[in-house]
N, C-alpha and C positions, 0 to 999 in steps of 0.2 A: 610571762605572756606579754607579747608586744601589744601596743595600742591597736594596730590594724587587726590582729587576731582576736582582740576583745570585741571589736565592732563587727568584723567579718571573719567568722571562725573558719570558713573555707573560701579563701580569696580566689583560688583557681576555679572553683565551682561557680562562684559569683560571676566571674568574667565569662565563663562558658555559657551560663544561663542568659546573661545580657546579650551576648553575641547571637545565641540561638533565637532569642526573642526578636532581635532586630532582623535576622534573616527571615523569620516567619512573617513578620509584619512588612518586610520589604520597604522599610522607611528608617531614616535617621533624624526625623523631626524631633525637636526638643521634648515634646510631650511623650513620644514613643520611647525615647531613650530614658526619660525619667520614670515612666511607668514600668519599663523593662527592668530598670535598676531596683525598683520597689518590689517587683515580683521576685527577682533574683535574691534580694535581701531576705525576703520571707522564706524562700527556698533554702537558703543556707542555714537559717535558724531552725527550720523544720528538720534539717539533718542533725543539728545539735540535739534536738528532742529525741530523735531516733537512736542516737548514740551508736552508730555502726562500728564494729571492730575494724581496725585499720587493715587495709589490703596490702599484702607484701608481694611484690613482683620479684620472683626468684631469678628469672632470666629475661632481662629487658630485650635482648636480641631476638628471642623467640616471639616477642610481641610483634616485631616487624615482619617476621616470617609468617605469623598467623594472619596479620593484616593483608599481606600479599596474597595468601591463599584464599582468604575470604573475598577479596576484590575479584580475583580470577573466577572463583566459583559462582559468585553472584552474576557476573557477566555471562558465564556459560549457562547458568540456570535460566536467565532471562531468555536466551536463545532457545533453549530446550522447551520451556513452557510455551513460548510463541509458536514453535513447531507443533506442539501437542494441541494447542487451542485452534490453530489455523489448519492443522493437518487432518488426517483421516479420523473418522469417528471411532474406529477400533482402538486407536491409541489412547482415547479418553477413558477407556474402561479399566485402566490399570491402577486407578487411585485406590489407596487403602491405608490401613493402620498397621503399624508394626511396633513391637516391643523390643527394647534394647537395654541390656544390662550395662551400666556405666561403672567404671572403677573409680572415677573422680568423686570426691566428697566435698571439696571446698565450695562454699556457697558462692564465692565470686566467680570461680571457674564455671560452675553450673549456670550462673546468671549470664555470663558471656556466651556460653554454648546455646542457651535459650535464645539470646538475641541473634546469634549467627544463624541458627536453624530457622527462626521465624522470619528474618529479613531475606533469607535466600528463597527466591521464587520456587514454588513447587514443594516446599516442606513447611510444616507447622508443628511446633512444640505443643503437645496437647496437655500432658501432665507428667509429673515426676513423683515417684513413690520413694521417699528417702529411706524408709525402713528396709526396702528391698534393693534400692539403688537402680530402679527400673524407670526408663523413660518411655512414654507412649508418644509416638510420632505419626503424623499423617503425611503421606507422600503422594504427590500427584501422579507419579509414574513409577509405581511399585511393581516392577517386573521381577527383580531378584532381591529379596529381603537381606540375604547374606552380603550381597554387594553393597547395599546401603549401610549395613552395620559396619563393615570394614571401612567404608569411606568415612563415616563419622568418627569411628574410633582411631583410625590411623591419621587422618588429615587434621582433626580438630582436638579430640580428647588427649592425644599424646602431647601436643604442644601446650594445651591448657594446663595439663598436670605439671609440665616443666615450668610454666609461668607461675602457677599459684600454689602448688604443693611441694 
């Protein structure tokens, strides 16, 4: 094990946390950089204590395809939610919960799907039952549950399974 890995077990995570800290603080003052490095150092050692199993990306090219889809879908969802909020009162009455059976079992794939669905305006990951493989999702514009199920399974789950399983 190299000296850097002994001091910083996750150097890329350390760098990402420092950059995120600086972006959040909107400052590169020496004190901000030093405190950010201290927080990132603690964060990397917290990961050592958690001892997560390594993630294996099976198809790195699919990661780019998924990122493009998410970017486009988040943009479209922002527009759709804006229309719902600013539009007719009748459109606001279609919010609801739906249950969806997922084929994916990989914990990293499920975590990424949770992030995608939660950061996309108009959808919220509510809970997941691993024993049944069932996701409970809240949708702001739940007109057709089957359409939402197909969208999630075909646009996201298929690619996530290619990436992680």
